Structures are given as C-alpha cells and as structure tokens.
VOPAGU-2260 file (C-alpha; in pm, 1 decimal, decimal comma):
REM VOPAGU-2260
SITE   aa  ch    i         X         Y         Z
SITE  UNK   A    0    1427,9    9417,7    1622,1
SITE  UNK   A    1    1518,0    9056,2    1551,4
SITE  UNK   A    2    1491,8    8810,3    1838,3
SITE  UNK   A    3    1825,7    8656,1    1736,4
SITE  UNK   A    4    2137,8    8754,0    1934,5
SITE  UNK   A    5    2279,5    8928,5    1626,0
SITE  UNK   A    6    2112,6    9037,6    1303,8
SITE  UNK   A    7    2203,9    9280,6    1028,8
SITE  UNK   A    8    2299,6    9349,9     668,7
SITE  UNK   A    9    2556,0    9189,9     439,0
SITE  UNK   A   10    2905,9    9338,3     432,2
SITE  UNK   A   11    3006,5    9454,8      82,9
SITE  UNK   A   12    3371,9    9363,7     149,7
SITE  UNK   A   13    3350,7    9015,3     296,8
SITE  UNK   A   14    3012,9    8909,3     159,1
SITE  UNK   A   15    2898,1    8795,4     502,8
SITE  UNK   A   16    2640,5    8942,6     732,6
SITE  UNK   A   17    2731,0    9262,6     913,1
SITE  UNK   A   18    2561,3    9210,9    1247,1
SITE  UNK   A   19    2455,3    9445,2    1522,7
SITE  UNK   A   20    2596,3    9391,0    1867,1
SITE  UNK   A   21    2389,5    9259,8    2155,6
SITE  UNK   A   22    2586,4    9106,0    2439,2
SITE  UNK   A   23    2331,1    9037,4    2710,1
SITE  UNK   A   24    2388,0    8659,7    2687,6
SITE  UNK   A   25    2769,5    8675,0    2668,8
SITE  UNK   A   26    2976,3    8568,5    2973,5
SITE  UNK   A   27    3118,7    8863,1    3165,2
SITE  UNK   A   28    3469,4    8720,4    3116,3
SITE  UNK   A   29    3457,3    8788,7    2740,5
SITE  UNK   A   30    3690,1    9062,0    2617,6
SITE  UNK   A   31    3486,3    9264,9    2368,0
SITE  UNK   A   32    3743,5    9545,2    2350,7
SITE  UNK   A   33    4003,1    9343,6    2156,3
SITE  UNK   A   34    3938,2    9138,1    1842,9
SITE  UNK   A   35    3952,6    8760,0    1868,8
SITE  UNK   A   36    4078,4    8522,3    1597,7
SITE  UNK   A   37    3800,4    8272,9    1673,8
SITE  UNK   A   38    3529,5    8536,7    1636,7
SITE  UNK   A   39    3686,7    8680,8    1320,2
SITE  UNK   A   40    3695,8    8332,2    1166,9
SITE  UNK   A   41    3331,2    8288,6    1262,3
SITE  UNK   A   42    3250,9    8614,9    1081,9
SITE  UNK   A   43    3444,8    8512,3     769,1
SITE  UNK   A   44    3244,7    8189,3     751,1
SITE  UNK   A   45    2914,0    8375,0     782,7
SITE  UNK   A   46    2860,1    8304,7    1152,4
SITE  UNK   A   47    2681,1    8536,1    1393,2
SITE  UNK   A   48    2886,0    8500,4    1713,0
SITE  UNK   A   49    3118,3    8796,3    1672,3
SITE  UNK   A   50    3132,8    9157,6    1783,3
SITE  UNK   A   51    3179,9    9498,0    1623,4
SITE  UNK   A   52    3543,6    9504,0    1732,6
SITE  UNK   A   53    3608,3    9179,2    1541,3
SITE  UNK   A   54    3429,8    9291,5    1224,8
SITE  UNK   A   55    3589,0    9636,2    1219,9
SITE  UNK   A   56    3941,3    9502,3    1279,4
SITE  UNK   A   57    3895,3    9243,6    1006,7
SITE  UNK   A   58    3747,6    9480,3     751,0
SITE  UNK   A   59    3958,7    9789,6     824,5
SITE  UNK   A   60    4294,2    9628,9     906,0
SITE  UNK   A   61    4330,1    9262,2     811,2
SITE  UNK   A   62    4159,4    9284,0     471,4
SITE  UNK   A   63    4382,8    9575,4     376,6
SITE  UNK   A   64    4686,7    9357,5     446,7
SITE  UNK   A   65    4546,3    9022,2     339,1
SITE  UNK   A   66    4258,3    9068,7      90,9
SITE  UNK   A   67    4248,1    8693,2      19,5
SITE  UNK   A   68    4170,0    8596,4     378,3
SITE  UNK   A   69    3805,4    8503,7     316,6
SITE  UNK   A   70    3913,0    8264,1      41,5
SITE  UNK   A   71    4176,7    8117,4     275,1
SITE  UNK   A   72    3907,2    8056,5     537,0
SITE  UNK   A   73    3669,9    7889,0     289,4
SITE  UNK   A   74    3943,4    7661,4     149,5
SITE  UNK   A   75    4053,3    7576,5     501,4
SITE  UNK   A   76    3700,0    7479,1     600,6
SITE  UNK   A   77    3666,7    7266,1     288,0
SITE  UNK   A   78    3992,6    7086,6     371,7
SITE  UNK   A   79    3867,8    7013,2     722,5
SITE  UNK   A   80    3557,0    6848,8     581,2
SITE  UNK   A   81    3758,5    6634,4     338,7
SITE  UNK   A   82    4007,2    6536,8     609,7
SITE  UNK   A   83    3723,3    6440,6     842,7
SITE  UNK   A   84    3559,1    6224,2     576,8
SITE  UNK   A   85    3893,1    6058,5     502,6
SITE  UNK   A   86    3948,5    5973,0     870,0
SITE  UNK   A   87    3591,8    5848,2     903,1
SITE  UNK   A   88    3652,8    5625,3     600,1
SITE  UNK   A   89    3954,4    5483,5     786,1
SITE  UNK   A   90    3728,5    5388,1    1076,4
SITE  UNK   A   91    3801,9    5679,1    1311,0
SITE  UNK   A   92    3503,0    5742,4    1534,1
SITE  UNK   A   93    3643,4    5984,2    1794,2
SITE  UNK   A   94    3799,6    6324,7    1747,0
SITE  UNK   A   95    3991,0    6581,2    1953,6
SITE  UNK   A   96    3959,9    6925,6    1796,0
SITE  UNK   A   97    4225,8    7168,7    1922,9
SITE  UNK   A   98    4142,8    7537,8    1905,9
SITE  UNK   A   99    3804,6    7450,7    1762,9
SITE  UNK   A  100    3674,6    7806,3    1764,2
SITE  UNK   A  101    3303,6    7875,6    1749,2
SITE  UNK   A  102    3114,9    7567,8    1621,6
SITE  UNK   A  103    2960,4    7726,9    1312,5
SITE  UNK   A  104    2770,9    7535,0    1041,7
SITE  UNK   A  105    2960,3    7234,2     908,5
SITE  UNK   A  106    3142,8    7168,0    1233,5
SITE  UNK   A  107    3325,1    6849,7    1329,7
SITE  UNK   A  108    3047,0    6668,4    1510,9
SITE  UNK   A  109    2794,3    6743,1    1235,4
SITE  UNK   A  110    3027,3    6591,5     975,3
SITE  UNK   A  111    3101,2    6292,0    1197,3
SITE  UNK   A  112    2740,3    6227,2    1294,7
SITE  UNK   A  113    2621,8    6219,3     933,8
SITE  UNK   A  114    2844,9    5913,0     897,9
SITE  UNK   A  115    2798,4    5767,2    1246,0
SITE  UNK   A  116    2570,8    5926,0    1508,8
SITE  UNK   A  117    2769,4    5748,5    1782,5
SITE  UNK   A  118    3096,8    5925,5    1691,3
SITE  UNK   A  119    3254,2    6114,5    1981,8
SITE  UNK   A  120    3403,6    6463,4    1971,1
SITE  UNK   A  121    3590,2    6680,8    2219,6
SITE  UNK   A  122    3627,7    7044,1    2120,1
SITE  UNK   A  123    3892,9    7252,7    2297,8
SITE  UNK   A  124    3918,7    7631,8    2301,7
SITE  UNK   A  125    4009,1    7910,7    2541,7
SITE  UNK   A  126    3783,8    8171,3    2377,5
SITE  UNK   A  127    3487,5    8234,5    2605,8
SITE  UNK   A  128    3233,6    8300,2    2329,2
SITE  UNK   A  129    3337,4    7977,4    2154,1
SITE  UNK   A  130    3293,7    7780,7    2474,3
SITE  UNK   A  131    2966,0    7948,5    2575,2
SITE  UNK   A  132    2811,7    7897,2    2232,9
SITE  UNK   A  133    2948,8    7544,1    2216,6
SITE  UNK   A  134    2792,8    7454,6    2548,7
SITE  UNK   A  135    2453,3    7581,6    2430,2
SITE  UNK   A  136    2483,5    7401,8    2098,1
SITE  UNK   A  137    2591,0    7073,7    2255,9
SITE  UNK   A  138    2345,7    7068,2    2543,8
SITE  UNK   A  139    2201,3    6718,9    2579,3
SITE  UNK   A  140    2469,1    6551,5    2365,4
SITE  UNK   A  141    2654,2    6300,6    2581,7
SITE  UNK   A  142    2909,3    6208,6    2314,4
SITE  UNK   A  143    3016,5    6564,2    2224,3
SITE  UNK   A  144    3164,5    6819,2    2464,0
SITE  UNK   A  145    3358,7    7144,2    2458,6
SITE  UNK   A  146    3644,1    7189,4    2706,3
SITE  UNK   A  147    3770,7    7533,6    2798,5
SITE  UNK   A  148    4148,5    7525,0    2812,7
SITE  UNK   A  149    4482,2    7640,7    2676,9
SITE  UNK   A  150    4598,7    7398,4    2407,3
SITE  UNK   A  151    4962,2    7489,9    2480,6
SITE  UNK   A  152    4918,6    7298,0    2807,4
SITE  UNK   A  153    4848,9    6951,6    2665,1
SITE  UNK   A  154    4877,5    6778,4    3002,7
SITE  UNK   A  155    4574,6    6968,4    3130,7
SITE  UNK   A  156    4371,3    6908,0    2814,4
SITE  UNK   A  157    4452,9    6538,4    2794,6
SITE  UNK   A  158    4380,0    6474,3    3161,9
SITE  UNK   A  159    4060,7    6680,1    3171,4
SITE  UNK   A  160    3771,4    6483,9    3318,2
SITE  UNK   A  161    3544,2    6549,7    3019,4
SITE  UNK   A  162    3816,2    6464,9    2767,7
SITE  UNK   A  163    3867,7    6130,7    2940,3
SITE  UNK   A  164    3495,7    6065,6    2970,9
SITE  UNK   A  165    3426,6    6113,1    2601,5
SITE  UNK   A  166    3744,5    5976,6    2440,5
SITE  UNK   A  167    3895,7    5629,9    2472,7
SITE  UNK   A  168    4273,0    5668,1    2442,4
SITE  UNK   A  169    4309,5    5294,3    2384,5
SITE  UNK   A  170    4134,8    5335,0    2048,4
SITE  UNK   A  171    4244,5    5544,7    1745,3
SITE  UNK   A  172    4165,1    5914,6    1763,1
SITE  UNK   A  173    4152,6    6184,1    1496,8
SITE  UNK   A  174    4346,0    6487,3    1626,3
SITE  UNK   A  175    4250,0    6811,3    1451,2
SITE  UNK   A  176    4489,4    7105,9    1454,1
SITE  UNK   A  177    4315,0    7323,9    1197,3
SITE  UNK   A  178    4461,6    7677,0    1176,4
SITE  UNK   A  179    4587,8    7653,7    1533,8
SITE  UNK   A  180    4963,1    7588,9    1509,8
SITE  UNK   A  181    5040,0    7942,6    1395,1
SITE  UNK   A  182    4889,2    8078,3    1718,7
SITE  UNK   A  183    5149,8    7883,6    1918,5
SITE  UNK   A  184    5451,3    8113,4    1934,9
SITE  UNK   A  185    5811,7    7997,9    1941,2
SITE  UNK   A  186    5853,9    8068,7    2313,0
SITE  UNK   A  187    5562,8    7829,2    2379,8
SITE  UNK   A  188    5762,6    7545,8    2218,3
SITE  UNK   A  189    5518,1    7429,0    1948,6
SITE  UNK   A  190    5719,8    7116,4    1869,7
SITE  UNK   A  191    5694,0    7000,1    2229,9
SITE  UNK   A  192    5324,6    7088,0    2244,0
SITE  UNK   A  193    5248,3    6882,1    1934,8
SITE  UNK   A  194    5474,8    6599,1    2052,9
SITE  UNK   A  195    5274,0    6570,9    2375,8
SITE  UNK   A  196    4948,1    6534,1    2184,5
SITE  UNK   A  197    5098,1    6288,8    1935,9
SITE  UNK   A  198    5246,6    6076,4    2214,9
SITE  UNK   A  199    4903,9    6045,7    2379,3
SITE  UNK   A  200    4748,3    5891,2    2067,1
SITE  UNK   A  201    4743,2    5514,4    2010,4
SITE  UNK   A  202    4852,0    5338,2    1691,0
SITE  UNK   A  203    4615,7    5398,8    1400,4
SITE  UNK   A  204    4537,5    5756,2    1505,1
SITE  UNK   A  205    4556,1    6050,9    1266,5
SITE  UNK   A  206    4667,7    6413,3    1289,2
SITE  UNK   A  207    4508,5    6663,8    1047,4
SITE  UNK   A  208    4666,8    7007,9    1034,6
SITE  UNK   A  209    4655,3    7338,8     851,1
SITE  UNK   A  210    4907,3    7613,0     919,5
SITE  UNK   A  211    4971,1    7966,0     794,0
SITE  UNK   A  212    5288,7    7988,1     587,4
SITE  UNK   A  213    5519,3    8265,4     474,3
SITE  UNK   A  214    5638,7    8060,8     174,5
SITE  UNK   A  215    5399,6    8218,3     -75,8
SITE  UNK   A  216    5395,4    8577,6    -194,4
SITE  UNK   A  217    5016,8    8599,7    -147,8
SITE  UNK   A  218    5072,0    8602,4     230,9
SITE  UNK   A  219    5196,6    8932,9     371,5
SITE  UNK   A  220    5332,5    8751,4     675,5
SITE  UNK   A  221    5531,0    9032,9     837,5
SITE  UNK   A  222    5248,1    9286,4     812,8
SITE  UNK   A  223    4992,8    9030,2     926,0
SITE  UNK   A  224    5205,7    8935,7    1226,2
SITE  UNK   A  225    5240,5    9300,1    1329,3
SITE  UNK   A  226    4868,0    9368,2    1285,8
SITE  UNK   A  227    4761,8    9066,8    1491,4
SITE  UNK   A  228    4959,0    9201,9    1788,2
SITE  UNK   A  229    4664,9    9440,1    1832,5
SITE  UNK   A  230    4429,8    9143,6    1876,1
SITE  UNK   A  231    4403,1    8874,6    2142,9
SITE  UNK   A  232    4598,1    8630,8    1924,1
SITE  UNK   A  233    4952,2    8674,4    1793,1
SITE  UNK   A  234    5056,4    8463,5    1493,9
SITE  UNK   A  235    5373,7    8298,9    1365,8
SITE  UNK   A  236    5372,2    8195,8     999,2
SITE  UNK   A  237    5606,2    7901,9     932,7
SITE  UNK   A  238    5792,2    7749,5     640,8
SITE  UNK   A  239    5707,7    7410,8     495,9
SITE  UNK   A  240    5991,7    7240,4     684,0
SITE  UNK   A  241    5879,6    7398,7    1011,9
SITE  UNK   A  242    5520,8    7283,3     960,0
SITE  UNK   A  243    5640,8    6937,4     857,9
SITE  UNK   A  244    5829,3    6901,2    1186,9
SITE  UNK   A  245    5502,5    6935,9    1381,3
SITE  UNK   A  246    5389,2    6599,4    1241,9
SITE  UNK   A  247    5688,6    6431,4    1409,2
SITE  UNK   A  248    5721,9    6065,7    1313,0
SITE  UNK   A  249    5360,0    6035,2    1197,7
SITE  UNK   A  250    5342,8    5916,4     836,9
SITE  UNK   A  251    5182,3    6163,8     596,4
SITE  UNK   A  252    4915,9    6013,9     372,2
SITE  UNK   A  253    4905,3    6103,5       3,1
SITE  UNK   A  254    4947,1    6369,0    -129,5
SITE  UNK   A  255    5165,9    6468,0     167,5
SITE  UNK   A  256    5202,0    6823,3     295,5
SITE  UNK   A  257    5047,4    7048,0      31,0
SITE  UNK   A  258    4823,7    7353,2      28,4
SITE  UNK   A  259    4461,5    7327,2     142,4
SITE  UNK   A  260    4301,3    7320,2    -201,8
SITE  UNK   A  261    4549,5    7059,2    -327,5
SITE  UNK   A  262    4472,6    6804,6     -55,8
SITE  UNK   A  263    4242,6    6545,9    -217,1
SITE  UNK   A  264    4008,1    6792,0    -392,1
SITE  UNK   A  265    3671,1    6650,9    -487,9
SITE  UNK   A  266    3659,9    6838,7    -819,9
SITE  UNK   A  267    3931,8    6996,2   -1038,9
SITE  UNK   A  268    3761,6    7331,9    -994,7
SITE  UNK   A  269    3857,6    7337,4    -626,7
SITE  UNK   A  270    4231,9    7340,8    -696,7
SITE  UNK   A  271    4417,4    7669,4    -661,5
SITE  UNK   A  272    4774,6    7745,4    -762,9
SITE  UNK   A  273    4990,3    7712,9    -446,0
SITE  UNK   A  274    5096,4    8075,3    -484,3
SITE  UNK   A  275    4731,8    8175,4    -427,7
SITE  UNK   A  276    4702,8    7976,5    -105,5
SITE  UNK   A  277    4824,6    8081,3     236,6
SITE  UNK   A  278    4795,9    7755,1     427,8
SITE  UNK   A  279    4976,4    7423,8     429,4
SITE  UNK   A  280    4761,1    7118,6     494,4
SITE  UNK   A  281    4821,4    6753,3     562,9
SITE  UNK   A  282    4696,6    6440,6     734,0
SITE  UNK   A  283    4935,2    6192,6     895,7
SITE  UNK   A  284    4892,0    5853,6    1063,2
SITE  UNK   A  285    5057,9    5705,0    1369,7
SITE  UNK   A  286    5189,9    5360,4    1275,2
C-alpha cells in the first residue's frame, strides 16, 4: 500500500486519479457522508484530498447533468492564474482568497511567490479538509495563512487576528472570489456580503471573480441546482447583470465581464465560444 494519504488509478470519465479512501489524518469534524464542493473541485483538478463520496457524486450525478464540468474547472483555474499575474504586474503584493478550497498545485501563494517571495496571502474557507491540508502545507510560512471561517460573515473574516496580522489594509489588496459567489444564496444577501469586502479595501485594490451563470445553454442550471442540494453546498447560478452588480462601483479592467477563457488569454487556442463556457469572469479596480 502507498504511504500517501490517498493513492489509486485514473478515472476513465474525469481523467484524474481515482483514489482510495484513508481518513486517519482527517479532523473528526469533517463530514465524509456528504459531498463537498471544495473536495470535488480538488478531484477535478487532479488533487488527492477528496473522499469516495465526493468522487462518486461527481461521476455518477454531476457529470451526467454537466459533462463539461472538468473543462469549466480547468478554464477557471487558468483564469485565476492570469488574473493573479495581472494584479502582480500592477504591484499588488497581498491577497485575500475567499472560499479558497484545498490549496492544490498552482495555488495563489505559489503564483505570487514566483514573482515576489515576500507576497502575503490569506486563504479563507469553512471546509475542514481544506483548512487542515492548508495548515500542513503552510506550516512555517509567516506570510501565508489559512483562516477557517464563513465568508458570508465578512466582519468576522476581516477582523480575524491572522487576517490582520498578514494583511495591511492601508495598502492595496487583491481580493479573490473565484467560483465562490454562486455558493452565496439569495437569502444570505450576496450584494451586501461583497459590498462589505469591497468597502474594506483601500484605493488601488482589485477584485477578481468568477461566477456560475445560467445565461448559456451549456449550463443545465436548474438540474445542477437541484442536484447540489444533496451536497454540503447549494448553488445559485446568476445572470450577467446579477454578477456585474457584485463588483459594485469597482471599475472593470479590459475586456470587462466576459467568460473565463475570453479574459486576456495567452494564446488564441485558449479561447472558447461563450456558449461553451459556464462561468463569467472579470477583474475590477477600486479607484
């Protein structure tokens, strides 16, 4: 048996490793009976911090509804990298990553530290596996931390002792809301949640966001919403105008609010027709 926490064969459907479940290191607070969006995303990206319940739900339920979901995840990850590099080019050296998920390969602090090893990052998530793995990964790094918390309670996140230790709110910050807005339901007042985070950022800060949309036929939004009710994370796909409102009075940089593959692609081959993309993406600046 492998000495890694999970090891196994490659799934023929997703093309990522199908891993066997060993949970002796996992915190007792982790719910391994219900699938988690963070762990499913980790699996889609080829990560190893997921459980059988996540893999089975994804392969047997979500892929039947949304067969393009692996491509969505890859394009989303590629957008995050490009958005990070853009913000770094603008001089941003500190980042607040909301709903960061499990820090798999190509995570925020790795991208930032290739440009500037002194860059500071605060990850935020309420998923126990994400936090536990993040704490192990970040051990010994004084300028990167993961905070366990509910992003729909921005006052608690923004006032957290570790958030305040790592980030200087008198200097520009890159706020990342990558595939997190659609997990904030209408009764949680997403506009107010985002407004609280935006208001905490000084001039020159940026907000990078991706969000599931129901505008394109490739997304089976109603079926996906119903299916996700069986997981730990309900979703709410939104229209372009609804996503746009989450940026508030921040000024979108070119090319504005587009789909993930259309936001500043590095090569023409990366661009997909909008009708084949399920996520809006944009980066906006506080004047």
